[in-house]
C-alpha positions as a printed NumPy array, in Angstrom:
array([[  0.   ,   0.   ,   0.   ],
       [  1.124,   3.538,  -0.727],
       [  2.78 ,   4.884,   2.441],
       [  0.995,   7.795,   4.072],
       [  3.3  ,  10.503,   5.376],
       [  2.037,  12.88 ,   8.072],
       [  2.965,  16.537,   7.494],
       [  2.915,  18.967,  10.414],
       [  4.258,  22.251,   9.014],
       [  4.249,  24.372,   5.859],
       [  7.951,  23.661,   5.49 ],
       [  7.193,  19.931,   5.399],
       [  4.442,  20.544,   2.82 ],
       [  6.756,  22.591,   0.587],
       [  9.528,  19.995,   0.856],
       [  7.144,  17.116,   0.149],
       [  5.788,  18.786,  -3.007],
       [  9.266,  19.734,  -4.251],
       [ 10.889,  16.363,  -3.552],
       [  8.198,  14.285,  -5.277],
       [  7.439,  14.605,  -8.985],
       [  3.936,  13.269,  -8.32 ],
       [  2.56 ,  14.221,  -4.911],
       [ -0.884,  14.047,  -3.332],
       [ -1.916,  16.008,  -0.255],
       [ -4.899,  14.742,   1.727],
       [ -6.047,  17.659,   3.87 ],
       [ -8.484,  16.873,   6.662],
       [ -9.963,  18.206,   9.879],
       [-10.505,  16.446,  13.191],
       [-14.06 ,  15.347,  13.932],
       [-14.806,  15.238,  10.184],
       [-16.583,  11.975,   9.453],
       [-16.203,  12.445,   5.684],
       [-12.447,  12.975,   6.125],
       [-12.022,   9.843,   8.211],
       [-14.236,   7.708,   5.979],
       [-12.666,   8.802,   2.709],
       [ -8.998,   8.377,   3.656],
       [ -8.908,   4.54 ,   3.589],
       [-10.692,   4.574,   0.23 ],
       [ -8.16 ,   7.028,  -1.193],
       [ -5.287,   4.929,   0.187],
       [ -6.775,   1.847,  -1.491],
       [ -7.126,   3.735,  -4.786],
       [ -3.531,   4.956,  -4.635],
       [ -2.236,   1.364,  -4.599],
       [ -2.743,   1.478,  -8.377],
       [ -0.513,   4.572,  -8.668],
       [  2.739,   3.748,  -6.871],
       [  4.651,   6.718,  -8.279],
       [  2.29 ,   9.174,  -6.568],
       [  3.506,   9.88 ,  -3.043],
       [  0.74 ,  10.452,  -0.503],
       [  0.809,  12.761,   2.512],
       [ -1.841,  13.794,   4.991],
       [ -2.163,  16.897,   7.1  ],
       [ -4.619,  18.195,   9.624],
       [ -5.705,  21.732,   8.76 ],
       [ -5.889,  22.6  ,  12.48 ],
       [ -2.191,  21.752,  12.874],
       [ -1.181,  23.689,   9.751],
       [ -3.755,  26.495,   9.384],
       [ -1.557,  28.368,   6.871],
       [ -2.407,  25.687,   4.31 ],
       [ -5.912,  27.147,   3.955],
       [ -4.642,  30.49 ,   2.701],
       [ -1.833,  29.024,   0.648],
       [ -4.075,  26.683,  -1.36 ],
       [ -7.48 ,  28.442,  -1.003],
       [ -9.051,  25.7  ,   1.094],
       [-12.526,  26.37 ,   2.46 ],
       [-13.729,  22.87 ,   3.386],
       [-12.439,  19.394,   4.144],
       [-11.41 ,  16.928,   3.005],
       [ -9.397,  18.312,   0.113],
       [ -7.228,  16.224,  -2.2  ],
       [ -4.544,  18.049,  -4.145],
       [ -2.364,  16.298,  -6.707],
       [  0.813,  17.997,  -7.883],
       [  3.005,  17.26 , -10.879],
       [  6.461,  18.817, -10.716],
       [  5.304,  21.226,  -8.01 ],
       [  2.223,  22.412,  -9.891],
       [ -1.349,  21.602,  -8.846],
       [ -3.119,  19.467, -11.458],
       [ -6.072,  17.867,  -9.665],
       [ -8.249,  19.217,  -6.864],
       [-11.181,  17.442,  -5.249],
       [-13.016,  18.65 ,  -2.17 ],
       [-15.681,  17.584,   0.316],
       [-17.761,  15.05 ,  -1.652],
       [-15.267,  13.079,  -3.718],
       [-16.529,  10.671,  -6.348],
       [-13.838,   8.019,  -6.33 ],
       [-14.56 ,   6.718,  -9.828],
       [-14.207,  10.212, -11.318],
       [-11.1  ,  10.844,  -9.237],
       [ -9.64 ,   7.557, -10.458],
       [-10.286,   8.556, -14.086],
       [ -8.565,  11.925, -13.601],
       [ -5.585,  10.371, -11.859],
       [ -5.272,   7.605, -14.464],
       [ -5.232,  10.138, -17.292],
       [ -2.513,  12.216, -15.607],
       [ -0.552,   9.14 , -14.479],
       [ -0.603,   7.511, -17.914],
       [  0.623,  10.71 , -19.574],
       [  3.452,  11.123, -17.09 ],
       [  4.634,   7.526, -16.781],
       [  4.746,   6.643, -20.488]])
């Protein structure tokens, strides 16, 4: 399974995005049932995309993330390619549609 890294500062977020060509941030809030229910499903989906590195952060621990990436709700999934945001999904995430978007990006990058 794709390892899930826990990020606890903006410096860690910046480093994670810069060090990984394909990076996904899973941004959540405590006491968010959607956040907690969606994470295992996203982790399962990411098994099919081993080159995408996955990290999670709690918006309460890193509140600056909201301003930096214009986040108004949770959960938010951000996928970066070479440091640039390519995919954004928030709150109600349709996993099949997310999978299609990721597959398209992944296939273009890994070929």
